[in-house]
C-alpha angles and dihedrals in degrees: 000000000000120000130206145162092297096031114055099167129051116246098235094172094059091041091055091052092051093046089051091054090047091051092053091048092049090048092051088050089051090239092138099170091057091043090054092049093049090047092054091048089052090052091048091052091050090048092052088049089052088237097136094160089065095056099113099141089117091068088078087072097050111118097212097057104027108035096156093057092045090054090049091050090051090052090048090045091234100130093111088055091051091050090049090055091050091051090052091050091049091053089053091050089052092049090050093052101255103115095160091062090046092054092048089051091051091049092052090049089053092053091049096053099032097101094040102043115009090178091060091044090055090052092050093048091049091050090050090049091053092051092049091046092052088053089049092243092137099167092057089045090053091051090055093045090050091055091048092049093051092049091050091052091046090052092047091241088142100162090058091041091057091054092046092051091049090055090049092051092049092055093045088052090049092055089043096242092146101167090059089050088060091053092049089051090056090050090048093051092050091050092049092048091050085053087054089239104134092165092058091047092051092046090050091056093043092052090049091064085083090064109097112255097007096107106077095017125127089249092054094048092049093049093049089051091048093051091046092053092046092049092050091045091239104155092182093057092046092050091047092054094045090053092058115114087244089068102028095057097052120106109304095250092055094040089056089054089057095046093049097043110128124188113232112249098038098278132248118282123222116265115262120244090246091059091051091050091048090054090052093050095048136231096311092058090047090053094050090048090052091048091054091053091048092051091048092060097031092107093052132264093281 
């Protein structure tokens, strides 16, 4: 990097190579602070050399390849700093015309920060999905949107989760993956019901009738039964539907929504066998049964 009378311009290319070697050596020696510094110097040299494609300093923070450094960063509470570096690298990849690499970098950053800051992970996954969608790589975009939706549900950010699921369903419909559209409709309905928005849940099912094959499907029948039970405040019917394999074997975050769904108002319990028998025997039997209960407690509870 030094200049002199015979060397007017720094040799950034060679400097980047040497910094890269130093970073690897520091990493192997478990001197992670020095490795980080050398890595940043390497990136700076590449940037000064206008060699954006060579800016790979962020790979030191990838969990899959460099677990020891990741653990050290967690202990030093520097994961946000690592994610910030990855975001910077992804922006440079976008500017240099390599959006696929940028999206992959954002995905890896999301995985890295997911357990520490789910909110930031959602943002990174959504950014990666946007990049993939712009490149018409819809399947990869759907994978990123799916991760974002599940994190939103897990964090009880249900309003945002409903919007994310709607975007997922629209893309699945665009690529004509109709069975997955049905599953996303179930997830949407569960999210809306947990938001206590029965109207939105009903509208979601009604709009899904336009999806080929939905009307008359097992998914449609189950959702209609679920909405009916919810509308009639029948907790037993709602619980019965949510315990169907169709609901229980969804992604864990959505399955939990079904298992924890409670009808407002406490719900209506199933009628006891005694009540059914009384109805069959008529009013006289009901009266005698009531008299027996009254005699039993005539002396007081004690």
